[in-house]
N, C-alpha and C positions, 0 to 999 in steps of 0.2 A: 218886768219878769221878776218873779220871785227866785231868790239864790238859796236853794234847799241846805240846811243845816241841821244835823241830826240833833245836836246838844240844844237848839233853841226851837225845834220844832216839834219834837216827840219827848214827853216826859210821863211821869207817873206810872211806870211800869210795875205790872203785878204778873207772876209768873204762876202757874198750877200745872198738874196732870190730870187727864180725864182717861179713865178705863172702860172698858165695857161692863155694862151694870150685871151682866151673868158671865160667870166662868166660862171660857171656852171649852174646858175640860182637858183631862191630861193626854199627853202625846198627841196633839192635835197638829199637824203638820201640813203645809200647803206647798206644793212642788209647782214651782214656775214652769210654763211650757217653752219649748224652744224659741218660741217668738217672743215671750216675755225676756228671756235671758239675752236674746239679740239685741233688746231694747235698753239693758241696764245701765248703759252710760249716760242716758239722756234722763233730764228731770223737766217736769212741767212746772211752770210758775203762774199761777193764777191770781188775780185781783178783781175782787167784786166791791163796787161802790153802791151804797144805799143812802137814800136822802132822809132828813129828820123824820118825814111822816111814817117811813118804815119801822123807824125806831120808837114811835110813840107809845107810851104806857109799858116799855119793855125794860127790864132791869137785866143786870148782867146774868142773874141766876135764871132767869126766863129763857136766855140764850144758852147758858150753859148745862143746865140740869137735862134737857133732851139729848145732850150728847152722849150720855151713858146709855140710852136706848138706842140711839142711832149706831153705836160702835158694836152693839150686839148683833146687828146685821151686816156690818163691815169690819168683823173683829179681825182679820187678817191684816188691816191696815195698822192695828196696834201690836203686830208681832215682830219678830226679829230674825234677822238671817243667819243661818247656820251652814256648814258645809258637810255633805254626806262623806262615807268614806272615800268616795271615788272622787271628792272633790267639787261636786256639782251643788250649787247653792239651793236651799229651800228654805221657806218662811216657817219658824216655829210660832205658832200661836200660843204664846204665853201671856197675852193681856198686859204687856209693859206699859201700855198706854202711848198717848201723845200728850204734848205739851200745849197748854192754853195760856196765851198771854193777851193781856188787856194793857193798852197804852192810849194816851191821849194826846191830840196834837192842837198847838196853839192857833192854826189856821181853820177858816171854814172849808168846806168842801170844794166849794167854788174857788176859792183863793188857791187851794191846794191843784187844782186841775189847771191853773194857770202857769204852773209851773212847767217849762218846756223841756227840762231835761228828763227823758223818760228813764234812763238808768238811774238816776237819783231817787226817782218816785219808786221805782221797783225796790231799790236798795232798801228805803226807810220803810216800806209796807209790807214786802213779800219775804220770807225767809228763804235764804239760799243754802240751805243745808245739802250736803251730799252724803253718801253712804262711804263709811271707812273714815279713818284707817283702822278703827276697832269695830271689825263687822259686826260683831254679836251685840254692840251697844247701840248700834246706830238705827234710829227710827226710819220707817220707810215713808210714812205721811207725817209731815211737820206743819203745824200750824203755828209755831215760832221755833226759831232756830239761829244759829249764827255762825257764820265762817270764822268770826274772831270774836273771843270772849267780850270785847268792848262793844259789840253789835248786839248785845242781848236784848235790846230795845225794839228790834224787828218784831212785829207782832201780828197775831191772827186778827184781833179786834182793834182797830185805831179809831177811837171816837173823835171826832172833829168838833170845834166848838160851835158849830151851828146845829148840833145834834145828829148829823149825818154820821155813817161808820164806813170803814173799808174792811174788808175780809181777805186776808192774804193766805194762798196756799202753796205749800212746796209738796210736790208730788213725783216720787221714784217711778220712772216709767215702767220698770219691772212689774208694779203692781197692775197696770192697765194703761189703755190709751186715753187720750183727751175724753172720749166718748164715755170711757168708764168713770174717770174724774168727775165729770159733769153729772152723771148719775148719783155718785157718791155725795156730791154737794148737795144735790136736789134732794137726798134723803135726810139731810139735816134739816131742812124746811119742813119735810113731813114729820119729822119726830117732833118739832116745836109745835104743830098742828095736830099732834096725837093722831096722825095718820097711819101708823106703823103698825103691822101685826103684832099680836102678844107674844108670838113666840120668837125667839131669835133664829137667824139662819144658821143652819148647819153645813158644813161641806159634805160631799159624797164621801163615801168610806174608802173610796180609792185613792184620796188625798191625804189619808192620816198617815202615811208613811212615806219618807223621801225615797226617791229613785236611786239606786246604787249603782246601776250598770247600764250602759246605754244598748239599745237593739243594735243589731248589725246594720251599718250605714249602707244607703244605696249610692254607689258612685254617681257624681253629677258635676256639672260646671259650677264653679263658684259664682254666687248670685251677683248681678251688676249693681245691685241697690244697696251693697254693703261695703265697707271698708275694713279690712283688718289692722288693728292697732296693736302696739306692743303690750305685752303683759301689765296690767296696772296692779295686780295683786288683790289686796283688801281695801284698796283705795280707789273706788269707782269713779273717776275722774279722767274724762278724755284729755290727753295732753296735746291740746291744740298747738299749732305752731304759729298762729296769728290771733290778734285780738278781734273778737266779734263785737259788733254795734247792732242794737235793735232801733227800730224806729217804725212808726204806724202812719198810716193815711186812712181817711174814710173815702167811700164811695157811695154817692146817693144813687137812689133809683133812676133818676134822669141821666146821671153820669153814665151808670151802667148800660142803658138803653142806647145812649149816643155811642159809647164805645163798641156795643155790638153791631149797631148799623154802619159804623165808620169801618169795622173789619171787612164785613161781606155780606150784610144782611142775613137773611134765613140760611141756614145750610141744609139744603134739601128741602124737606117738608117740614122741618123742626126748628125752632128757635136756636140761636148759638146757645150753648150751656153758659151761665154765668163764670163758673169756676174756670172752664177752660180758656174762655176769654181772657180772664184776668191772668192766666198762665202763660198763655200766648205772648201777651203784650210785654210781661215782665221778662219773660225767658228772650225775647228779641231785645229789650234794652239792656240787659245783663250781657248780652254777646256783644253789644255796641260799645259798652263802658269798659269791659273788663280788659286788662292788660295782661293777654296771655290766650291760651287755647280757647276757642268756643266751648260752650257746654253742650255738646252734642248728644249726650245721655242726661235725662232727668228723671227722678223718681216722683210719683205721685201716689198719695196716700189718701184713701177716702173711706167712710164708714162702710162696713159690710152691710149688704142689703138683707141679709138673714137676721132674723131676731135674736136679740141678745137675752141670755137667761136672767130672769129678775135677781138681783143681789149679787150676781156673779161679776167679778173683776177680771179684767184680762186684756191683752193686746189682741184685739178682734179685727182692727182695720185692715183693709186691703192695701197692700202694698205692690205697686206696678212700675216698671220702668218703660220708658219710651226711648229709642234711639233713632237719630235724624242721620241718614246717609248722604246730607248734603249741607252745605255752609248755612248757617242760622241766618247770617247777614245777608243773604243773596235771595231770601224768600221772604213773601209776605206773611203776617201773621195768621191770616186764613189758613195758610198750609200748615201751620204750627198746631193750629185748633183741631184739623182734620187728623193730623198725627197724634194728638194726644187722645182724641176720641177713638180712633179706628185701630190703632197700632199699639196700643198699651199692652204689655205682657206681664201677667202675674208673676211675681219673683218670689212669693211666700214659700212654695216647695222647697226652692233652691235655699232659701234662708234657714228653713227648718233642718234640712241636710247638713248645712255647713256647721251649725250648732251642735246637732247629733253626732257628727264625725268627731268632735272634739269634746264630747261627753258633757258640753255647756260649760267649758272652761276657755273657750275663745272669746276675745274681747272685740266688739264689732262697734262701728259706728253706721246709723242708717241715714239719720237725718244730716243731711250736709256730705255725705260720701259722695253724692252727685248733687248737683242743685235739685232741691227738694220742694215739690208743693204739696201741702196739706190743706184738705178741704173739711174744715170744721162746721159747715152749715148744718149738718145733721146732728151735731151736739147741742144738747139742751143746756146751753151756757146759762140760761136766764131762768132755769128751773128753780134755783134756790130761792126762796120767797121768805121774806119778814113780815109778819102782820098781813100777809095777803099782798104785798107789794114786792114787785120783782126789782132787781137792781138797775139803776141808771145807767150802769155801763159794766161791761165784764171784758177785762182782756186776758189773753193768755200769751205765754212765751215759752221758748225751750232753752235750757242750758245743756251743753254737751254737743253742740252743733259743729259740724266739720266745716272745712275751708270753702267748700263749694257753695255754702249758704243754704238758708231755708227761707221758704214764704208760705205764711199761715194766712188763710182766708177764713174770717170769722163773721158770724151774723152781728149785724148790729142790735140795738134794743128792740124788742118785738113791737113796739109802739111806731115805729119808724116805718113801716109798710105792711102790706097785706100779701099772704100766701108766699112768703118767702122774698118778696121782691124789695124790700126796704135796703136800708143802708147795709153796706159790708165794712168791715174793718180789715185793713190787709197790713200785717205785721211781717217785715223783712228782718231776718238776722244774716248779716253779711260782714265779711272782713272790712275791718275798719277803714283800710284805705281805699274802699270802692264806694263808700256810702256817698260822699259828697257830691261825686258826679251823677250817681245814680239819682239821688234826690232831685239834682238839677235837671235831669233827661225827663223825670216824670212829671215835673213841673211844667218844663218847656212844652213836651209833646202832648201831653193829656191834661193838664191842670188839674192834677190829682194829688199833689204832695204838699 
């Protein structure tokens, strides 16, 4: 196993800034929705790996120059946050730009992927920027950034000795969910292939001024899917009381089929959905291994089946809660599958009301407020292409997860299967003291860790 060391692995760092090629205009502001503000303490961290064939014949300028066109269409990502008189945040589209960092790695891509410490991999290749404490100076989308100044070498584009590259992304969830982030990254590939329209995207006129006063709130119960936290001020970091650890495992198509048949075979006239199958198994295992109350309420997040407007970023995913009126330990996973399919309740209206009641000033956690499952199968994670080549692997994680934990179900590489039945990548972000036993149970029960 390779032991990661930043000083010996990453070198030759170069830093620059990229702006939209066309000025957005004066007094152009974008107001985050209530759902956007509910997600403001969460951050997406993405990593894209490309082999040497994808980079053949490409120079740094071939990669960098199309970014100016790319940011014309997604120029809100180059803006900065401001506060209205009411205190509600909004995005000022002032074309401040994003940082572009090039770095080199002494290892080949194959050698790098032999490193078993996922946290070390992510630390070296993916920026871990957060918003604040200087709100007006903090970028929303960071291709390179640092938590500490000595980590300036964390980079967007890391070039391995074999000719392959990795692309790291840090994405403030207030901009949009993982489906938006994936569309955003795909747009970069389109710009490189000169597929973008000539005219830059412009927002609707209703978004040119920040909202200064809320509408009268509708009395409602607090949403089950969120947790209120203490005021964080201008430093948007969730003060988690325990250290979280992330780990991933793969599920091949035969393994998934075996798990589905092992659970209960077909559910009625339909095949058991893959996502709900994975959720039920992990829900049961976490109940078995957790030293404390069973997780009887879980949150599930999926892509909204309605069409997303082209070029519009936002938090449009469906957020539902499922509450079990029985002991998780005493039922079979089949019953949990049925509960997830038939008893999930849309919590978005309550979330929006909770944010509106406080005029967008409340600080909430969604991921990890309950045990949370996120289905990213519908996200086009492999849509970013260099030289017509898709990434060999794409991983996404989340920072700012609450103590109840988060499970992400991601698609594997597109060539791994047909019709969405290929390999799945399952990433868990759990309290550190629960990880060892949970890994052991996953391996013992299902041979999937």
